[in-house]
N, C-alpha and C positions, 0 to 999 in steps of 0.2 A: 134253873139256870138256862138262859137263852142260848141259841146256837152260836151267836156271835161271841158271847162271854165264854162259852165252852171252847171255841177255837182260839181265843186270845189267852187262855190261861197258861199255855206253854210258850208264849211269845218270847218272854225273857230268856227261857232256856234255849230255844232255837236261835235266838239272836246271838247268844254267847257262842254256840256251836258254829254259827255262820262266820262270826268274827275270827274264831280260831282256825276255821277251815281255809280262810283266805281265798274265797271264790266259790261260785255256784257249782262249778264242775267238781271241785274237791268235796263240797258239801254233799252232792248227790252220790259221789263215790263212797264217802264214809257211811252214808245212810244205807246203801245197798250192801255194803260190806258188813254192816251190823246185822242186816236181815240174813245174809248168807252164813255168818258165823254163829249167831246167837238164836236163830229161829229156823223153822222148816218151811219158810215161805216159798223157796224154790223147789223143794223136794217133797213137801208134804201133801201134794195134790197129785191125782192120777193123770190129769191133763196138764201138760207143761204150759199150755197157753193160758191157763186160768190166772197164773201169777201176772202174766203180761196184761191180760184183760183188767185185772184189778188195778194195776198201775195206771193204765190208760183211762179207766173210768174216773179215777180221782183227778187225773191230769185234765181231761176234757171238762169236768165239772168246774174246776177252779179257773180254767182258761176262759170259759164263758162268763164267769163272774167278773174276772179281771177286765175283759173287753167291755162288758156292760158298764162297769164302774168308770172306765176311761171315757166312754161315750157320754155318760152322765156328766162327768167333770168338764168335758169339752163344751157341752151345751150350757152348763152353768157359767163357765168362763166367758162364752160368747155373749150370754145375756148380760153379764156384769160389764163386759167391754162395751156393749151397745148402750147400756145405761150410763156409763162413764162418758161415752161420746156425746150423748144427748145433753148431759149436764155441762160438759165442756163447751158444746155449741151454744147452749143457752147462756153460759157465763160469758162467752166471747161476745154474743150479741148485747148483753147487758153492759159489758166493759166498753164496747164500741159506742153504745148510746150515751154512756156517761162521759166518754172522751169527747164526743161530738158536742154534747151539752156544755162541757167545759170550754171547748174552743169557741162556741157561740157566745158564751158569757164573756170570754176574753175579747172577742171582736166588738161586742156591745160596749164594753168598758172603754176600749180604744176610741169608738165612735163618740161616746159621751165625753171623753177627755178632749177630743178634737172640737166639740161644740161649746166647750166652756169658754167664757170670755177671757181674753188674755189680760194679764196684769200690766197696767201702764204705770211707769214711774213718773212722778211729778217733782218739780223743784221745790226747794224750801220756800221760795217766794209764793208759789201757787198754793202750797200748804198753808202759809200764813194768811193768804187772802181768804181761804175757805174757813179758817178758824176765826177770823176777825173781819167779817164783811162790812161792818159799820164804819171802820176806819177808812175804807176806800171810797165811801160815798162823798160827793161834793156837797158842801153846805148850801142851803137855799138862801136867797137874798131877802132883804127886809120887805121888798115889794111882794115877793111871793108869799111871805108870812102874812102880810096885810090882806092880800087877796084871798088867802085861805080862810081868814076870820076865825070863828070859834071852832071850825071843824078840825084845825091843826092843834096838836098838843103843844104845851109850852116847852121852852128849851130845857127847863129844869126837869120836866117830866120825861122828855126824850133821853136826857142824860141818865136819869134813874133807870129807865128801861134798858138802855145800853149796858149800864153797869150790871144790872140783874142778868142780862143775857150773857155777858162775859163770865159772870160767876157760875151760871148754869153750865156753860160750855166747859169751864174748868172742872166742875164736879163730874161731868160726864167723862172727860178725859182722864181724870184721876181714877174713876171706877174702871175704865177700860184698862188702865195700867195695872190695877189690882188683879184683874182677870188674867192678864198676861203673866204676871208674877206667880199667880196660883198655878198656871199651867206649867211654868218652869219647875215647880216643885216635883212634877212627875218625871223629870229628867235626871239622868245621872250626871256626874261631874263633867263628863266630856260631851254633854249635850245629847247622849243617847237616851231613848225612852227607858223608863223604869222596867226592867225585865219581868218583874212580878206582875205588872199591869198587863203585859202582852203575852203572858204565858211562856216566857223565855223564848219567844220566836215570833213568827208572823206568817202571813199568807199574801202572795202576789197573784197576778193572773197567770203565772207560769209555774209556780212551785209553792210548796209550804216548807217551813223550816222550824226547828227547835234547837235549843242549845243548853249546854252547861257552861261553867266557867272555862273549861279547857277544850270543849268539842262543839261542833256544829253538825247537825244532821239535816240534809236537804232531800226532799222527795219531789221528783220531777215526773209528771205523767207523760207517757209516750203512747203512740198508737198501739192498741191491743194486738198481741201476736208478735210484737217486736222481739228479735233475737239479739243476743249479746254481740254477735259478730256484725250486726248492722249499726251498732252504736259507736260514737266517737266521743270519748271523755278525756279532756285534757285539764290537768291541774298543775299550776306553777305556784311559786311563792306568793304571788299577788293577783292571780287571774284564774277564772273558772270558765270552761267552755264545754257545753254538752249538747249533743244533737245526733241526728241520723246522718250517716255518711252520704255525701253528695247532696245534702239539703241544707237550708239555712239553719244555723244553730238555734236550739230552743232557748238556751241560756248562754250568754257570752258577755263578760264584763269584768271589770276590776273588782277584786274582793274588798270588803270593808276594812279588813286588817290582814296582815301577813299570816301565812299558814306554813305547816311543815308538809310539803307535798309527798315526801318519801313515807310518811306515816299515815297518809290518807288512803282510802279505799272506796270502791263503789261496787254495787251489785244490782242485777236486774231482778225485780220481784214480780212473780206471776206474769212475766212477759208484758207488763203494762206500766211499771213504775221503776224509775231509776233511783236507788237509794245511795246517797253519797255521805260518807262519814269523814269529817274534816277535823284535823288536829290544829288548834290555834297555836300560833307562835308565842303570843302573849296569853298564857293560861290563867291570868288573873283579871281579865277584862271582858265585860259584856259587849256584845255586838248589837247595834241598833238595826242592822240590815245585813244581808249577805253580799249584795253587790252595791257599789257606790251609785247613788242617785236612783236606786230602785224604788218604785212606788210600792208601798206596803199597805195591806188592809189588815185590820185587827183580826186575829184568829179567834 
């Protein structure tokens, strides 16, 4: 049996005595009372100081062990704290780099959007001219046909080619309509994208989101190290606004559908991500986006 095991074999007994003694002073008093009443510890030696020396010898022995154990624990805790600080600093640097990368991607997307050509609306007359250019051409005179000679096709041949061109244009237009109809199949009754196709949510340049029929979860990245007291989160029945106090909001807009603001909640995850849980007012309807007119990328 090792010395440690030998010392520990009476632990349960001493623990019970210590609990009943209700304090270290009472415990020591009971112990020396036992020695005085049941043993000759105090009177069985010729030198009265030997009893005191025996007590002090055991006291100093265990005092040194206790101090050494406390110092070892302090060094171990200091090493663990330093390791945690290093890991935390490395994680903060990683989070900062990821956040900066996300912001750079967002700026690039905005630049790309600004460079895209704008959509120009045309009238029905202009659309008709583009679809049937042959109808707007002026017919040539007989003199012109005579001067052209054999190099010009006959009127019947030109009419046949025009008819063929019109037929081809119609076929192309019909095929385009079929493609549009096929895309519509991926949408719900209210024009919202099929939730199964988009993973019940989506991703924008500012947040990602998922949903069930009754709830929506929005995850918004914020600068690493952000504290809850620095955030401003406002949810009303039809609007969501999230950002840092005193700065331009990260998210601010009208919600796709009404919500129950009293049942919604938000929390800050790892000081870098705002998690918002939204309860839909209409719990039997899929959302196509979180904010109205929000550009969404497939997740």
